[in-house]
N, C-alpha and C positions, 0 to 999 in steps of 0.2 A: 504493498500498499505505499503511497504516494501524496505527503498534505503538500497544495500547493497553498503562498501566504501571498496573497494581493497587500503590499507597501508602501505602494506605491503615491497616496494623497500628499497632497496640503497638507491640509488641516486647516483652512483659513477660519475656521471658528473657535481658536485655542490661540491665541496672542499669546499668549504670555511663555509657550516654547513653543514657538513655530521658527524654532532656530533648529530645532532635529526633527525628525519623521516623525509620525504620531507613537507610531511602532516603538519610539524611542522615550515616551513618553517613563516615568514613572518612577512605579507607585510603592513606597514605603521601602527605596533605594534598588528593587530590579524593573528593569527594563521591561515593556511587554512582550518583547520580538528572544529575551532571551528566556521570561515565563513559556512563552509557545517553542521551545525547540528544548526547555529543559521538560516541557510536558510530553514533546512527543515521544524523544531517547526511552521517559521510563517509561512510554507504551508501544517503543520498538516500530515507531515508524521513523525508520530514518534513512529514506530518501526526500529530501526537502526541498521544492523548488519556491525562491523569492523574489518578490515582480520588486521590483526598485523604478522610481523616479524622484522625486523632490528631496536631495539633499542626501543621492544614492552612497556616494562615499563615506558617508555616516553608519550606513548600515554594514556596506561592503568593509568598511577599514573594522567595523565589532566582530562580523563572521571571520574575518582572517584571524583572529586573537582566539575568538572561542573555543570551546575543545568540544568538537562537535563528535561522535564516535561512529557516526555517517558519512552521508554525502550531503553538501546542501550545496545548489547552482541558483547563479545570481543570472537573472534576469532583466534586463532595463527595458521599460515603458519611456519612449521619449514622448510622448505625447500625454504626462502623465498630470496635466493643467486638463485635461478634455476629462469625457465619463467615462469611467472606474471599467465600461467596459474592454474599451483600448488595454487596459491594465491584461485581462482576461486572454484578450486576444495574441497577447504577445507573448502568451504561454503556452501559446493551440500545441504545438507540438509534442510538451508534455503532459495534454491531457487524453491517458491511454491506463487501461487497466482500473484497476479501483485507485480510486482519488478524493481524498477530503480537505475541500476546497473553504479556505478560513480569509474571512476579512480580518486585516492588521492592528485593527484598533479595539478589540477587544480583551476590558478583564475578565477571565473566569476561573470557574473552579477547577480540576484534574479531575473529577466526575462528572463532568460536561462531557468534557471529550473522549472521558472511557465508557462514558455512554453511549455514543456517539460510535465510535471502534466497534466494541464489543458484538454491538447491535445482529441481530440475521439478517438483521435488513438489508440490501443494496442502496438502495434509493430512498435517503433519510433525513431528515430535516428536523433537528431539536427547536422546540419553541417553548412559549414562557408564559401561559394561558394568565398568568397573573397580571401580565404587561397591561398598560391601559394605553390608547391612541389617543395621540395628542396631533396626530398630522406628519411628525416625522418619523414615528418605529415602521418599519416593515413588517406588516400584518402576514396573517397566516392562515390560510381559508379550507377549513377541512371539512367533504361531507364524502358520510360512509365509510372512510377511513384511507381517504385518497386524497392525496394537498391539490385542489382546483386552483390554487387565485394565491397570487403572494402581491404585496404592494399595499403604498403607505395609505392609502383608504381602503377597503376591500368592501363592497357590497354585494349580502348576498345569502338566500337560505343556507347560513354552513352549520353542521355540529358541533365543528371545537373552531375559536379561531383564538392565534395565539402570536405576540413578536418573535421573527427568529434572530434567533442568537449569532446569525452571522456566520454559521459551518453547517458545511454538504458536505452528505457519503454518494456518489456517482460510481456506480459501474462502468463496464466497459465500454456497454451499448448506450448507456448514459451517454459516457462521454461523446461518442461517436454524435452523435444528434446536436448534443451541445454545443461541438466543434462546427457543425453544420448548420446550427441559426446564427451564431458569429457569423461564418463567414459571410452565410448574407448580409447580417447588419450592416457586414467591414464593409458590403459591395454597396450597399445602397448609403455608403457615409454616415450615417444614423452612430458618429463620434460622442454625442453628448448623454446618451443613455447610461445609467448605471447596467451592472451587468445584471443585478438583479431585475430588471427588467425586461430583461428578451426570456426570466425562468416558465412563468405564466407560458408561450410558445412552449418551453421542452415538456409543460406536464401536460397538457393534451400529448403529449407521444409517450411517455412515460409515466411508470403507476409510482410515484415519490408518495411515501410517508410520514408520517411524524414523530417525531417523541418526545414527551413532556419532560421540562429539566423545572420544575417548578420547584420552591424552595433550594435550589442549588445558586448558589452566588455570582453573577456576569452583571457588566454592564458594558455596553458599549459608547466608547469616548467619541465624542460627539465636541463638548464645550466646555470649560474650564471648570464647573460646578460635576461634570462628571468623575473627572481625577477627584477630586476631593469625597466622590462618595465611593470610588474606589478603594480609596485607602482606609475605608469605613471600613467595607465589606472586608476587605484584607485584615482589618485590626479581631473585624468581629471573627474571624478566621480561627487566627491566630488565639483567640481567645477560648475559644472551644476546647 
């Protein structure tokens, strides 16, 4: 199994930490990217691809110094100021076999990734049904056990609705379908899209399931207050 980490974004809404890529935000002395690599190594995911863009040299320098018992491959997205679809497109040649796709700006506890990797289902999205939608979060709609929609605002008769954590598991066949959709959108020059925007197209062809991570600690870091919340979650975890 390979992990693909999308870590090219600028993080415009994080003014006080904009000198570093978002994946190098420090939470109680440990950067997000170090947490990712520690977690992946712990779970024996030793083939890792990191897509870089903004302040790429800082991530490259970190990877050079980091001791990892597997292989880390760096791929550059030179158009990182456009939509994240271009980061995923940059990594398209590495989307084969069993893949864990990860946003690079999530604080998470290990158990979330463990549940995703160890689940028997091959095409899977972790969701948190305790999250409330403010129009900023990527929400997932599930009907009859199947993921049928994902958007910031979803409208429909769903059995379950929850926020996507930002991690996804694909098998080889769904990777091939994902690449087909990626290439078609690239040819249409839909460069402003987030990669999440094309996943509902994939759900039409591939049966995706959900796994609930309610009660587990995680937060996507988009705003400076999210950093404080992540620090609080880390402190709570250490106190248990």
